[in-house]
C-alpha positions in Angstrom: 16.9 49.8 147.2 16.9 49.2 151.0 13.9 47.4 152.3 11.6 49.5 154.4 10.6 48.4 157.9 7.3 46.5 157.7 4.4 48.6 159.0 2.7 46.6 161.7 0.9 49.2 163.9 -1.3 52.2 163.2 -2.2 54.8 165.9 -5.3 56.9 165.6 -6.1 60.2 167.3 -9.8 60.4 168.5 -11.1 64.0 168.7 -11.6 65.6 165.3 -10.0 62.6 163.7 -12.6 59.9 164.4 -15.4 62.1 165.7 -16.4 65.8 166.1 -15.0 67.7 169.1 -13.7 71.2 168.4 -17.1 72.4 167.1 -18.6 71.9 170.6 -15.9 74.0 172.2 -16.5 76.8 169.6 -20.3 76.7 170.3 -19.7 76.9 174.0 -17.2 79.7 173.7 -19.8 81.7 171.7 -22.3 81.0 174.5 -19.8 82.1 177.1 -19.1 85.3 175.3 -22.8 86.0 175.2 -23.0 85.6 179.0 -20.4 88.3 179.4 -21.5 90.6 176.6 -21.8 93.5 179.0 -18.1 93.3 179.8 -16.6 93.3 176.3 -16.8 92.3 172.6 -16.8 88.6 171.8 -13.3 88.8 170.3 -11.9 90.3 173.5 -13.6 87.7 175.7 -12.3 84.9 173.5 -8.8 86.2 173.7 -8.9 86.4 177.5 -10.3 82.8 177.6 -7.5 81.6 175.4 -4.9 83.2 177.7 -6.5 81.4 180.6 -6.5 78.1 178.8 -2.8 78.5 177.8 -1.9 79.3 181.5 -3.9 76.4 182.8 -2.8 73.6 180.5 0.0 72.6 182.8 -2.4 72.5 185.8 -5.7 71.1 184.4 -4.5 69.4 181.2 -6.6 69.1 178.0 -10.3 68.5 177.9 -13.7 69.9 178.8 -13.2 70.1 182.6 -10.1 72.3 182.2 -12.0 74.4 179.6 -14.9 74.9 182.0 -12.5 76.0 184.9 -10.8 78.4 182.5 -14.2 79.9 181.6 -15.0 80.5 185.2 -11.5 82.0 185.8 -12.0 84.3 182.8 -15.4 85.4 184.0 -14.0 86.3 187.4 -11.2 88.3 185.8 -13.2 90.2 183.3 -15.8 91.2 185.9 -13.1 92.0 188.4 -14.6 89.5 190.8 -18.2 90.6 190.4 -19.5 87.8 188.2 -23.0 86.9 189.3 -23.6 83.4 190.7 -26.2 82.7 187.9 -23.5 83.2 185.3 -21.2 80.8 187.0 -24.1 78.3 187.1 -24.6 78.8 183.3 -20.9 78.1 182.7 -21.1 74.9 184.7 -24.2 73.9 182.9 -22.5 74.5 179.5 -19.6 72.3 180.6 -22.0 69.5 181.7 -23.7 69.7 178.3 -20.4 69.3 176.5 -19.6 66.2 178.7 -22.9 64.6 177.7 -23.1 65.5 174.0 -23.7 62.6 171.7 -20.8 61.4 169.5 -20.8 62.5 165.8 -18.5 60.2 163.8 -16.5 61.9 161.0 -16.9 60.6 157.4 -15.2 57.2 156.7 -14.1 56.7 160.3 -15.9 53.4 160.9 -15.3 51.9 157.5 -11.6 52.8 157.5 -11.0 51.4 161.0 -12.9 48.3 160.2 -10.9 47.7 157.0 -7.6 48.1 158.7 -8.5 46.1 161.9 -7.0 42.6 161.9 -4.4 43.4 159.2 -2.6 45.9 161.6 -2.5 46.4 165.3 -4.6 49.5 165.9 -4.0 51.8 168.9 -6.2 54.7 169.9 -4.0 57.4 171.2 -5.9 60.4 172.6 -5.3 63.1 175.2 -7.8 64.7 177.5 -10.0 63.8 180.5 -10.0 60.0 181.2 -13.8 59.7 181.9 -14.8 61.8 178.9 -12.6 60.0 176.4 -13.8 56.7 177.7 -17.4 57.8 177.3 -16.8 59.0 173.7 -15.1 55.8 172.8 -17.9 53.7 174.2 -20.5 55.7 172.4 -18.6 55.6 169.1 -18.9 51.8 168.9 -15.3 51.6 167.7 -13.8 50.3 170.9 -13.7 46.6 170.0 -11.8 47.4 166.8 -8.7 48.7 168.6 -6.1 46.4 170.1 -5.2 49.0 172.7 -6.3 52.4 174.0 -3.9 55.0 175.4 -5.4 58.1 177.1 -2.4 60.4 177.7 -1.9 63.8 179.3 0.2 65.1 176.3 1.7 63.8 173.1 5.4 64.0 172.5 8.1 61.9 170.7 8.7 60.1 173.9 5.0 59.3 174.2 4.9 57.6 170.8 8.2 55.8 171.4 6.7 54.3 174.6 3.3 53.5 173.1 4.5 52.0 169.9 7.2 50.0 171.8 4.5 48.7 174.2 1.8 47.8 171.7 3.8 47.4 168.5 7.2 46.8 167.1 8.6 50.2 167.8 8.0 53.6 166.1 9.9 52.7 162.9 7.2 50.1 162.1 4.3 52.4 163.2 2.1 55.1 161.8 0.2 57.9 163.6 -3.0 59.3 162.0 -4.6 62.6 163.3 -5.8 66.1 162.6 -3.3 67.9 164.8 0.1 68.5 163.3 1.5 69.6 166.7 0.2 66.6 168.6 -0.3 63.7 166.2 2.1 64.2 163.3 5.3 66.1 164.2 6.1 64.2 167.4 5.3 60.9 165.8 7.7 61.7 163.0 10.3 62.8 165.5 10.0 59.4 167.2 10.6 57.7 163.8 7.0 56.8 162.8 5.0 57.8 159.8 2.9 60.9 160.5 -0.4 61.2 158.5 -2.3 64.5 158.7 -6.0 64.4 158.2 -7.0 68.1 158.3 -10.2 69.2 160.1 -11.9 72.4 159.3 -11.7 73.4 163.0 -8.4 73.1 164.8 -7.7 74.7 168.2 -5.2 77.6 167.8 -2.8 76.1 170.4 -2.4 73.0 168.1 -1.2 75.0 165.1 2.4 74.4 163.8 3.9 74.4 160.3 3.6 71.1 158.4 6.8 69.0 158.3 6.7 69.0 154.5 10.3 68.0 154.0 10.0 64.9 156.3 10.1 61.7 154.2 7.5 60.0 156.5 5.0 62.9 156.3 1.8 62.5 154.3 -1.5 64.4 154.2 -4.8 63.1 153.1 -8.2 64.8 152.6 -10.1 62.4 154.8 -9.9 59.0 156.4 -11.4 57.3 153.3 -8.0 57.8 151.6 -6.0 56.1 154.4 -6.3 52.4 153.3 -4.9 53.2 149.9 -2.1 55.3 151.4 -1.2 52.4 153.8 -1.1 50.0 150.9 1.2 52.4 148.9 3.6 52.6 151.9 3.7 48.9 152.6 3.9 47.7 148.9 7.5 47.1 147.9 8.8 49.3 145.1 6.3 52.2 145.6 
């Protein structure tokens, strides 16, 4: 049997992998639909908001600030330019509240990162707004456990090739762990890494893709508590 490349580096996604994130977007979207309830059903307003988010990704990128701007744009469109100033103020207030919401770590996040730190090079790889991601990492108390932090505008195979080449021994000796198949798993596998899916009950619709079930380096676990055993099974010869 050919020896496997030794695993030296593990990348972790942040939002909805280490701490809660999507639930705050869902709560704010519900609040937004309530503000515009005179102009349509919640499902219609949410669909229009999603259209705006999809259009604006290439302009605003990922994160709360882009989401807030997309809400304002949607409010203007739905009301045909007649949205009252107090509604705009409420939308801005909702965005500010999201940017200041306390971090809620997910189960087993700390214990798993602590257990793997030192034995492997750990890299936090997250996309979104720079200030917001830095705030959340600082509040999480996990920052000192990571050897490097990369906040990127998007995640692609080229992203993982670059990051694992910079902070590790290349993608072949690296693993990416995250809740998004589209951002965390599929492009990491395309780069040559292991891709470990940790499903979250809430995943943004624009992050949905089919799991790469046939890929030899694809694995799925129920939660982060299963990760150390999985890492051991991958790195132990003969397994």
